[in-house]
OpenMM code with the backbone's topology and positions (N, CA, C; nanometers):
from openmm import Vec3, app, unit

residues = "MET VAL LYS ASN SER GLN LYS VAL THR ALA ALA ASN ILE GLY GLU PRO ALA SER SER ILE VAL ALA GLY ILE ILE LEU ASP HIS VAL GLY GLU LYS PHE ILE ILE VAL VAL CYS THR SER LEU ILE ILE ILE GLY GLY ILE ASN ILE LEU LEU SER VAL PRO LYS LYS ASN".split()
positions = [
    Vec3(11.4682, 11.4230, 1.1150),
    Vec3(11.4151, 11.3141, 0.9890),
    Vec3(11.4341, 11.1893, 0.9931),
    Vec3(11.3642, 11.1127, 1.0331),
    Vec3(11.3855, 10.9339, 0.9909),
    Vec3(11.4072, 10.8495, 0.8618),
    Vec3(11.5011, 10.8087, 0.8430),
    Vec3(11.4713, 10.7604, 0.7200),
    Vec3(11.4255, 10.5987, 0.6863),
    Vec3(11.3251, 10.5340, 0.6397),
    Vec3(11.3052, 10.3814, 0.6491),
    Vec3(11.3640, 10.2993, 0.6828),
    Vec3(11.5227, 10.3170, 0.6645),
    Vec3(11.6266, 10.2216, 0.7052),
    Vec3(11.6187, 10.2250, 0.8207),
    Vec3(11.6128, 10.3366, 0.9542),
    Vec3(11.6296, 10.4022, 1.0394),
    Vec3(11.4755, 10.3881, 1.1331),
    Vec3(11.4086, 10.3123, 1.1268),
    Vec3(11.2636, 10.3529, 1.1707),
    Vec3(11.3201, 10.2257, 1.3110),
    Vec3(11.2205, 10.3207, 1.4592),
    Vec3(11.2508, 10.2530, 1.5627),
    Vec3(11.1473, 10.1474, 1.6058),
    Vec3(11.2258, 10.0546, 1.5899),
    Vec3(11.1368, 9.8977, 1.6230),
    Vec3(11.1729, 9.8521, 1.7801),
    Vec3(11.0685, 9.7704, 1.8316),
    Vec3(11.1123, 9.7164, 1.9458),
    Vec3(11.2382, 9.6380, 1.9575),
    Vec3(11.2880, 9.5775, 1.8437),
    Vec3(11.4228, 9.5364, 1.8602),
    Vec3(11.5364, 9.6527, 1.8715),
    Vec3(11.5098, 9.7485, 1.8336),
    Vec3(11.6209, 9.8506, 1.8417),
    Vec3(11.5947, 9.9082, 2.0033),
    Vec3(11.4916, 9.8987, 2.0747),
    Vec3(11.4919, 9.9110, 2.1557),
    Vec3(11.5313, 9.8279, 2.3093),
    Vec3(11.4466, 9.7083, 2.2533),
    Vec3(11.4976, 9.5844, 2.3436),
    Vec3(11.6475, 9.5619, 2.3490),
    Vec3(11.7202, 9.5426, 2.2398),
    Vec3(11.8519, 9.5165, 2.2761),
    Vec3(11.9264, 9.6107, 2.3592),
    Vec3(11.9399, 9.7475, 2.3665),
    Vec3(12.0689, 9.8163, 2.4831),
    Vec3(11.9922, 9.7881, 2.6230),
    Vec3(11.8270, 9.7757, 2.5869),
    Vec3(11.7496, 9.7849, 2.7559),
    Vec3(11.7700, 9.6278, 2.7996),
    Vec3(11.7627, 9.5284, 2.7126),
    Vec3(11.8510, 9.4185, 2.7698),
    Vec3(11.9656, 9.3859, 2.7896),
    Vec3(12.0676, 9.4401, 2.7645),
    Vec3(12.1701, 9.4098, 2.7796),
    Vec3(12.2144, 9.5278, 2.9038),
    Vec3(12.1423, 9.6044, 2.9339),
    Vec3(12.1631, 9.6933, 3.0566),
    Vec3(12.1120, 9.6000, 3.1771),
    Vec3(11.9750, 9.5261, 3.1889),
    Vec3(11.9199, 9.4500, 3.2671),
    Vec3(12.0084, 9.3079, 3.2874),
    Vec3(12.0793, 9.2830, 3.1830),
    Vec3(12.1637, 9.1769, 3.2260),
    Vec3(12.2917, 9.2118, 3.3174),
    Vec3(12.3350, 9.3450, 3.2582),
    Vec3(12.4444, 9.3802, 3.3354),
    Vec3(12.4302, 9.3632, 3.4880),
    Vec3(12.3311, 9.4485, 3.5059),
    Vec3(12.2381, 9.4376, 3.6510),
    Vec3(12.2531, 9.3186, 3.7243),
    Vec3(12.1797, 9.2491, 3.6927),
    Vec3(12.1639, 9.1165, 3.7354),
    Vec3(12.2955, 9.0325, 3.7133),
    Vec3(12.3898, 9.0447, 3.6768),
    Vec3(12.4894, 8.9770, 3.6622),
    Vec3(12.5813, 9.0347, 3.7818),
    Vec3(12.5755, 9.1589, 3.8047),
    Vec3(12.6513, 9.2679, 3.8977),
    Vec3(12.5849, 9.2300, 4.0662),
    Vec3(12.4725, 9.2112, 4.0417),
    Vec3(12.4205, 9.1570, 4.1987),
    Vec3(12.3695, 9.0223, 4.2361),
    Vec3(12.3516, 8.9649, 4.1265),
    Vec3(12.3054, 8.8198, 4.1590),
    Vec3(12.4073, 8.7188, 4.1250),
    Vec3(12.4780, 8.7201, 3.9939),
    Vec3(12.5983, 8.6619, 3.9614),
    Vec3(12.5627, 8.5454, 3.8116),
    Vec3(12.6776, 8.5292, 3.8324),
    Vec3(12.6768, 8.4279, 3.6963),
    Vec3(12.5654, 8.2772, 3.6613),
    Vec3(12.5608, 8.2038, 3.7758),
    Vec3(12.5287, 8.1007, 3.7789),
    Vec3(12.3494, 8.1603, 3.7825),
    Vec3(12.3394, 8.2267, 3.7995),
    Vec3(12.1820, 8.2553, 3.7959),
    Vec3(12.1160, 8.3343, 3.6631),
    Vec3(12.2356, 8.3871, 3.5512),
    Vec3(12.1813, 8.4197, 3.4284),
    Vec3(12.1642, 8.2681, 3.3440),
    Vec3(12.2707, 8.1804, 3.3900),
    Vec3(12.3118, 8.0850, 3.3006),
    Vec3(12.1639, 7.9826, 3.3500),
    Vec3(12.1078, 7.9884, 3.4729),
    Vec3(12.0089, 7.8859, 3.5335),
    Vec3(11.8370, 7.9782, 3.4450),
    Vec3(11.8848, 8.0962, 3.4354),
    Vec3(11.7341, 8.2153, 3.3672),
    Vec3(11.7467, 8.1529, 3.2445),
    Vec3(11.8685, 8.1310, 3.1486),
    Vec3(11.8918, 8.1434, 2.9834),
    Vec3(11.8502, 8.0304, 2.9623),
    Vec3(11.8665, 7.8893, 3.0565),
    Vec3(11.8842, 7.7492, 3.0467),
    Vec3(11.6963, 7.7200, 3.0343),
    Vec3(11.6728, 7.8168, 3.1575),
    Vec3(11.5119, 7.7879, 3.1492),
    Vec3(11.4233, 7.8549, 3.0644),
    Vec3(11.4694, 7.9503, 2.9724),
    Vec3(11.4043, 8.0161, 2.9016),
    Vec3(11.3885, 7.9304, 2.7612),
    Vec3(11.5156, 7.8683, 2.7102),
    Vec3(11.5863, 7.7909, 2.5980),
    Vec3(11.5204, 7.6584, 2.6179),
    Vec3(11.4850, 7.5521, 2.7389),
    Vec3(11.3910, 7.4774, 2.7099),
    Vec3(11.2367, 7.5277, 2.7175),
    Vec3(11.1850, 7.6462, 2.7951),
    Vec3(11.0835, 7.6363, 2.7581),
    Vec3(11.0483, 7.7286, 2.6275),
    Vec3(11.1211, 7.7695, 2.5576),
    Vec3(11.0876, 7.8038, 2.4122),
    Vec3(11.0685, 7.6440, 2.3174),
    Vec3(11.1478, 7.5471, 2.3701),
    Vec3(11.1567, 7.4351, 2.3085),
    Vec3(11.0520, 7.3350, 2.3151),
    Vec3(10.9838, 7.3867, 2.4393),
    Vec3(10.8371, 7.2958, 2.4858),
    Vec3(10.7533, 7.3742, 2.3633),
    Vec3(10.7208, 7.4907, 2.3738),
    Vec3(10.6672, 7.5649, 2.3333),
    Vec3(10.6519, 7.5149, 2.1579),
    Vec3(10.7567, 7.5494, 2.1280),
    Vec3(10.7893, 7.4646, 1.9904),
    Vec3(10.7183, 7.3545, 1.9484),
    Vec3(10.7684, 7.2441, 2.0429),
    Vec3(10.6840, 7.1263, 2.0137),
    Vec3(10.5738, 7.0956, 2.0592),
    Vec3(10.4832, 7.1915, 2.1183),
    Vec3(10.3089, 7.1673, 2.1568),
    Vec3(10.2570, 7.2866, 2.0341),
    Vec3(10.3329, 7.3192, 1.9761),
    Vec3(10.2692, 7.4085, 1.8264),
    Vec3(10.2318, 7.3156, 1.7154),
    Vec3(10.1532, 7.2404, 1.7594),
    Vec3(10.1569, 7.1211, 1.6242),
    Vec3(10.0556, 7.2078, 1.5189),
    Vec3(10.0869, 7.2266, 1.3795),
    Vec3(9.9928, 7.3148, 1.3110),
    Vec3(9.8615, 7.2009, 1.2805),
    Vec3(9.7239, 7.2791, 1.2890),
    Vec3(9.6516, 7.1891, 1.2453),
    Vec3(9.6129, 7.1342, 1.1097),
    Vec3(9.5591, 7.0385, 1.1158),
    Vec3(9.5249, 6.9608, 1.0034),
    Vec3(9.3966, 7.0158, 0.9202),
    Vec3(9.4002, 7.0397, 0.7854),
    Vec3(9.2193, 7.0407, 0.7986),
    Vec3(9.1553, 6.9738, 0.7158),
] * unit.nanometer
topology = app.Topology()
chain = topology.addChain("A")
for resn in residues:
    res = topology.addResidue(resn, chain)
    for name in ("N", "CA", "C"):
        topology.addAtom(name, app.Element.getBySymbol(name[0]), res)
């Protein structure tokens, strides 16, 4: 039985899965690739935030 505080969410599933995937990538590709991917995601996220200007009524 699952209590309210123990509901399964996407974050609960995504955290361990992303750690495993990051570990596999780090073992096979290397540290520089992870740094490039993370930097790219941060830049893309920042651009997305800048472009999402709220509409005026």
